[in-house]
C-alpha positions in Angstrom: 8.0 44.6 4.0 7.4 42.1 6.8 6.2 38.6 6.1 2.7 37.9 7.4 2.5 36.0 10.7 2.4 32.3 9.9 0.1 29.7 11.4 1.2 27.7 14.5 0.1 24.8 16.6 -3.0 22.9 15.8 -3.8 25.2 12.8 -0.4 24.5 11.2 -0.8 20.7 11.8 -4.2 20.8 10.1 -2.8 22.7 7.2 0.0 20.2 6.8 -2.8 17.5 6.5 -4.4 19.5 3.7 -1.1 19.7 1.7 -1.8 16.6 -0.5 -5.2 17.9 -1.4 -3.9 21.4 -2.2 -1.1 19.9 -4.4 -3.7 18.2 -6.5 -6.1 21.1 -6.5 -8.7 19.1 -4.5 -9.7 21.8 -2.0 -12.9 23.8 -2.2 -12.7 27.6 -2.8 -12.9 28.5 0.9 -10.2 26.1 2.1 -7.9 26.9 -0.9 -8.0 30.6 0.0 -7.4 29.8 3.7 -4.5 27.5 2.7 -2.9 30.0 0.4 -3.0 32.8 3.0 -1.1 30.5 5.4 1.2 29.3 2.6 2.5 32.9 2.0 3.6 33.1 5.6 5.0 29.6 6.1 8.2 28.3 4.3 7.7 25.0 6.0 4.2 24.6 4.6 5.5 25.6 1.1 8.2 23.0 1.3 5.6 20.4 2.2 3.5 21.3 -0.8 6.5 21.3 -3.0 7.4 17.8 -1.9 3.9 16.5 -2.8 4.0 18.2 -6.1 7.3 16.6 -6.9 5.7 13.2 -6.2 2.6 14.1 -8.3 4.9 15.1 -11.2 5.4 11.4 -11.7 2.0 11.2 -13.5 2.5 9.9 -16.9 6.2 9.1 -16.4 7.8 5.7 -16.0 9.2 5.7 -12.5 10.6 2.9 -10.4 8.3 1.7 -7.6 9.7 2.7 -4.2 8.4 2.3 -0.7 5.9 5.0 0.3 6.7 7.2 3.3 5.1 5.6 6.4 3.7 9.0 7.5 1.8 9.3 4.2 0.1 5.9 4.4 -0.7 6.3 8.1 -2.0 9.9 7.5 -4.6 8.7 5.0 -6.5 6.6 7.6 -5.9 9.1 10.4 -7.8 11.7 8.3 -10.6 9.3 7.8 -10.8 8.6 11.5 -11.1 12.3 12.1 -14.3 12.6 9.9 -17.6 12.9 11.7 -19.5 9.6 11.5 -21.8 7.3 13.4 -21.1 3.6 14.1 -23.7 1.0 14.6 -24.1 0.0 18.3 -23.0 -3.4 19.3 -26.6 -4.5 20.0 -27.7 -3.3 16.5 -25.3 -5.6 14.6 -27.6 -7.8 12.5 -27.2 -11.2 11.0 -24.7 -10.9 8.2 -26.9 -13.1 5.9 -29.4 -10.2 5.3 -29.3 -6.4 5.1 -29.0 -4.9 8.5 -31.4 -2.4 10.0 -30.6 1.2 9.0 -27.6 2.5 10.8 -27.6 6.1 12.0 -25.7 8.5 9.7 -23.9 11.7 10.4 -26.1 14.8 9.9 -24.1 17.0 7.6 -26.8 19.6 7.1 -24.7 22.4 8.6 -22.3 24.1 6.3 -19.3 23.7 8.6 -19.8 20.0 9.0 -20.2 19.5 5.3 -17.1 21.5 4.6 -15.1 19.5 7.2 -16.1 16.1 5.8 -15.3 17.3 2.3 -11.9 18.5 3.3 -11.1 15.4 5.2 -12.1 13.0 2.4 -10.6 15.3 -0.3 -7.3 15.2 1.6 -7.6 11.4 2.0 -8.3 11.0 -1.7 -5.4 13.2 -2.6 -3.2 11.2 -0.2 -4.3 8.0 -2.0 -3.3 9.5 -5.3 0.1 10.4 -4.1 0.6 7.1 -2.4 -0.3 5.3 -5.6 2.2 7.4 -7.5 4.9 6.4 -5.2 3.9 2.7 -5.1 3.0 1.9 -8.7 4.5 4.8 -10.7 2.6 5.6 -13.9 0.0 2.8 -13.6 -3.2 4.9 -13.4 -5.6 2.5 -15.1 -8.1 0.4 -13.2 -10.6 0.9 -10.4 -8.2 3.1 -8.3 -6.7 5.0 -11.2 -6.7 8.7 -11.8 -10.3 8.8 -12.9 -11.4 7.1 -9.7 -9.4 9.6 -7.7 -11.3 12.5 -9.3 -14.6 10.7 -8.6 -13.6 10.2 -4.9 -12.8 13.9 -4.6 -16.1 14.9 -6.2 -18.0 12.5 -3.9 -16.3 13.9 -0.8 -17.2 17.5 -1.9 -20.9 16.7 -2.4 -23.2 18.9 -0.4 -25.2 15.9 0.7 -22.3 13.5 1.4 -22.9 11.1 4.2 -21.0 8.2 5.7 -21.8 5.1 7.8 -19.2 2.8 9.4 -19.9 -0.9 10.0 -17.9 -3.9 11.3 -16.7 -6.7 9.1 -17.1 -10.3 10.0 -13.6 -11.7 10.7 -12.2 -8.3 11.7 -11.9 -4.8 10.5 -14.5 -2.2 9.4 -15.8 -0.6 6.3 -17.0 3.0 5.8 -19.6 3.7 3.1 -19.6 7.3 1.7 -22.7 8.2 -0.4 -24.2 11.1 -2.4 -27.8 10.9 -3.6 -27.2 14.0 -5.7 -24.4 12.4 -7.6 -25.8 8.8 -7.5 -22.4 7.7 -6.4 -20.9 5.8 -3.4 -17.5 4.5 -2.3 -16.2 2.3 0.5 -13.1 2.7 2.6 -11.9 -0.5 4.2 -9.5 -0.9 7.2 -8.3 -4.1 8.8 -9.8 -6.6 6.4 -8.2 -10.1 5.9 -6.1 -10.6 2.8 -7.7 -13.3 0.7 -5.0 -14.5 -1.6 -5.2 -15.2 -5.4 -8.2 -17.6 -5.4 -10.7 -15.2 -3.8 -11.8 -11.6 -4.0 -14.2 -9.3 -2.1 -17.3 -8.3 -4.1 -19.5 -5.3 -3.5 -23.3 -5.5 -4.0 -26.2 -3.1 -4.2 -29.1 -4.9 -2.5 -32.8 -3.9 -2.7 -36.1 -5.7 -2.9 -35.3 -7.0 -6.4 -32.1 -8.7 -5.3 -28.4 -8.1 -5.4 -26.5 -6.4 -8.3 -22.7 -6.5 -8.4 -21.0 -3.2 -7.8 -17.4 -4.4 -8.5 -14.7 -6.3 -6.7 -11.7 -5.3 -4.7 -8.7 -6.9 -2.9 -6.7 -5.7 0.1 -2.9 -5.9 0.7 -1.5 -7.4 3.9 -2.3 -4.2 5.8 -6.0 -4.7 5.1 -6.6 -1.2 3.8 -8.1 -0.1 0.5 -10.9 2.0 -1.0 -13.2 1.6 -4.0 -15.8 3.6 -6.0 -18.8 1.4 -6.4 -19.9 0.6 -10.0 -23.4 1.5 -10.9 -25.8 4.2 -9.6 -26.4 4.6 -5.9 -30.1 5.1 -4.8 -31.3 6.0 -1.3 -32.6 3.1 0.7 -30.2 0.7 -1.0 -28.2 -1.7 1.1 -24.5 -2.2 0.3 -23.1 -5.7 1.0 -19.7 -7.3 0.8 -19.1 -11.0 0.1 -16.1 -13.2 -0.5 -16.2 -14.7 -4.0 -14.0 -16.7 -6.3 -11.4 -14.6 -8.1 -13.0 -12.5 -10.8 -16.3 -12.2 -8.9 -19.7 -13.8 -9.3 -23.0 -12.8 -11.0 -24.8 -13.4 -7.7 -23.5 -13.8 -4.1 -22.3 -17.3 -3.3 -21.5 -16.7 0.3 -23.1 -14.8 3.3 -22.1 -11.2 3.5 -19.2 -10.2 5.7 -20.7 -6.7 6.0 -24.0 -5.1 5.1 -24.7 -1.4 5.4 -28.3 -0.1 5.0 -28.7 3.4 3.8 
């Protein structure tokens, strides 16, 4: 019996990008079926999946931290860059001391666009999971633990998922991903300054009643991180980021370095 013809070229490269999500069962039904058809015909793709599953098998085991593969880390933000999104125009960047005017968002009403965004972010979330296993071993507690990974995957798969990217004062950018259906949101940061031990970044939900803390986060020396926001997301709410003393503040004590209006 002949082996089915395997994928080649761009299709194969795209399937390799989905391997982390498949290894963690984070693909939707359509993409999983497509992936498994290709998997049956591609020993190379099977080997890629096996390698990610071997990393994921470290869940719950005490393992020594090791340096993550450079391709895995770079691939995470490459996948995010590939997602459809709208960026505020240079002339529309508002004063960072108050919520900006609403930035245009990607229209994900069409089934294909929704699926592509879900796949990209699900793969990104899966890559974060595997990266975290390699870097910190069995430490799955905290804001980027296993529970948060599952929330990120669910958020990415939401039928109404939308994203907005905005610049950060001092350099870098932040992407806000939201779902009104789930009442959930997350940020993905790239190129932010490392703050050191005495300060932290703090997230805020901002509306007419004021600002409510949605959690804190820090970045490593590469300036990259992500975080599920605490609390319930509501449409029309602005999301702000400030620099606060370590541990966070009850109310903002500095001007925002980024504000995204939804």
